[in-house]
C-alpha positions as CSV (number, residue, x, y, z in Angstrom):
1,X,2.6,3.6,50.0
2,X,4.3,4.9,46.9
3,X,1.0,4.6,44.9
4,X,-0.7,6.7,47.5
5,X,2.1,9.3,47.5
6,X,1.8,9.5,43.7
7,X,-1.9,9.9,43.9
8,X,-1.6,12.8,46.4
9,X,0.9,14.5,44.2
10,X,-1.3,14.2,41.2
11,X,-4.3,15.6,43.1
12,X,-2.2,18.6,44.3
13,X,-0.8,19.2,40.8
14,X,-4.2,19.0,39.0
15,X,-5.2,22.7,39.6
16,X,-2.1,23.8,37.8
17,X,-2.8,21.8,34.7
18,X,-4.6,23.6,31.9
19,X,-8.3,23.0,31.4
20,X,-7.8,21.9,27.9
21,X,-5.2,19.3,28.9
22,X,-7.5,17.9,31.6
23,X,-10.3,17.6,29.1
24,X,-8.0,15.8,26.7
25,X,-7.0,13.3,29.5
26,X,-10.7,12.8,30.3
27,X,-11.5,12.2,26.7
28,X,-8.7,9.7,26.4
29,X,-9.8,7.9,29.5
30,X,-13.4,7.7,28.3
31,X,-12.2,6.4,24.9
32,X,-10.2,3.7,26.6
33,X,-13.3,2.7,28.6
34,X,-15.3,2.5,25.4
35,X,-12.7,0.3,23.7
36,X,-12.5,-2.0,26.7
37,X,-16.3,-2.3,26.8
38,X,-16.3,-3.2,23.1
39,X,-14.0,-6.2,23.4
40,X,-15.5,-9.6,23.4
41,X,-12.8,-12.1,24.5
42,X,-9.1,-11.9,25.0
43,X,-7.1,-9.0,23.5
44,X,-8.4,-5.5,22.9
45,X,-9.3,-4.9,19.2
46,X,-8.5,-1.4,18.1
47,X,-10.0,0.0,14.9
48,X,-8.3,2.5,12.6
49,X,-10.4,5.2,14.1
50,X,-9.2,4.3,17.6
51,X,-5.6,4.4,16.5
52,X,-6.2,7.7,14.7
53,X,-7.8,9.2,17.9
54,X,-4.9,8.1,20.1
55,X,-2.3,9.4,17.7
56,X,-4.1,12.8,17.3
57,X,-4.4,13.2,21.1
58,X,-0.6,12.4,21.4
59,X,0.2,14.9,18.7
60,X,-1.8,17.7,20.5
61,X,-1.0,16.6,24.0
62,X,2.3,14.6,24.3
63,X,1.8,14.3,28.1
64,X,-1.1,11.9,27.7
65,X,1.3,9.0,27.5
66,X,1.1,8.9,31.3
67,X,-2.7,8.2,31.1
68,X,-2.6,5.4,28.5
69,X,-3.4,2.1,30.0
70,X,-4.7,-0.2,27.3
71,X,-1.7,0.3,25.0
72,X,1.9,0.9,25.7
73,X,3.3,4.4,25.0
74,X,6.0,2.9,22.7
75,X,3.2,1.5,20.5
76,X,1.5,4.9,20.3
77,X,4.8,6.5,19.3
78,X,5.4,3.8,16.7
79,X,1.9,4.4,15.2
80,X,2.7,8.1,15.1
81,X,6.0,7.5,13.3
82,X,4.4,5.1,10.8
83,X,1.7,7.8,10.1
84,X,4.4,10.4,9.5
85,X,6.3,8.1,7.2
86,X,3.1,7.4,5.2
87,X,2.3,11.1,4.9
88,X,5.7,12.1,3.6
89,X,5.8,9.1,1.2
90,X,2.5,10.3,-0.1
91,X,3.6,13.9,-0.2
92,X,6.8,13.1,-2.2
93,X,5.2,10.8,-4.7
94,X,5.6,11.5,-8.4
95,X,2.7,13.7,-9.6
96,X,2.8,12.6,-13.2
97,X,3.9,15.2,-15.7
98,X,6.1,14.5,-18.6
99,X,7.0,10.8,-18.9
100,X,10.6,9.7,-18.6
101,X,12.7,9.4,-21.7
102,X,14.6,6.2,-22.5
103,X,18.4,6.4,-22.0
104,X,19.0,5.4,-25.6
105,X,16.8,8.2,-26.9
106,X,18.6,10.7,-24.5
107,X,21.9,9.6,-25.9
108,X,20.7,10.0,-29.5
109,X,19.4,13.5,-28.7
110,X,22.7,14.5,-27.1
111,X,24.7,13.1,-30.1
112,X,22.5,14.9,-32.5
113,X,22.7,18.2,-30.7
114,X,26.5,17.8,-30.4
115,X,26.7,17.1,-34.1
116,X,24.5,20.0,-35.0
117,X,26.2,22.5,-32.8
118,X,29.8,21.5,-33.7
119,X,29.4,21.0,-37.4
120,X,27.0,23.7,-38.6
121,X,26.4,24.4,-42.3
122,X,27.2,28.1,-41.8
123,X,30.9,27.0,-41.5
124,X,30.8,26.6,-45.3
125,X,29.4,30.1,-45.6
126,X,32.5,31.7,-43.9
127,X,30.7,32.6,-40.7
128,X,31.6,31.8,-37.1
129,X,29.9,29.0,-35.2
130,X,28.7,29.0,-31.6
131,X,31.7,26.8,-30.8
132,X,34.4,29.1,-32.1
133,X,37.0,27.6,-34.4
134,X,39.0,28.9,-37.4
135,X,37.2,29.4,-40.7
136,X,38.8,27.9,-43.8
137,X,38.5,30.1,-46.8
138,X,40.0,28.1,-49.7
139,X,39.0,24.8,-51.2
140,X,35.9,23.0,-52.4
141,X,33.0,22.4,-50.0
142,X,32.3,18.7,-49.6
143,X,29.2,17.1,-47.9
144,X,29.4,14.1,-45.7
145,X,26.2,12.4,-44.4
146,X,26.0,11.8,-40.6
147,X,23.3,10.3,-38.4
148,X,22.1,8.1,-41.3
149,X,21.6,11.0,-43.6
150,X,19.5,13.1,-41.2
151,X,22.3,15.6,-41.1
152,X,25.3,16.5,-43.2
153,X,28.8,17.7,-42.3
154,X,30.3,20.2,-44.7
155,X,34.0,20.7,-45.0
156,X,36.4,22.3,-47.4
157,X,39.0,20.1,-49.1
């Protein structure tokens, strides 16, 4: 009795559905029949193309979940979520570019830049440095090797 009542309601509501939605439901029902005819024994075997078709139909017409009979609606929603996850993982992948620098090399570069910017040779020439500090004007300028002789620190004594 309830099934008959639901059928009558569906028939009465069908003129109010959009033509595109009805065509989508028909395409989905036809595809389900094709899949059912294709199976040999036991369970229905869905190919990637079948899953893609069902997911696309769900994306365009979410109301088709009512028409699905060979798979559960939860399965279709799960496939859709897995597809979105794969898409965004692909979209946010590293695209190459400059290779990463080792942490030891980064530390060395920071140390060298710090030494270079804090202890500049122009301090011995009575000029001001980027990091402002008082300039000494008397004494003898002495050189001290830092960074294994790559750079020298000059100071007055």
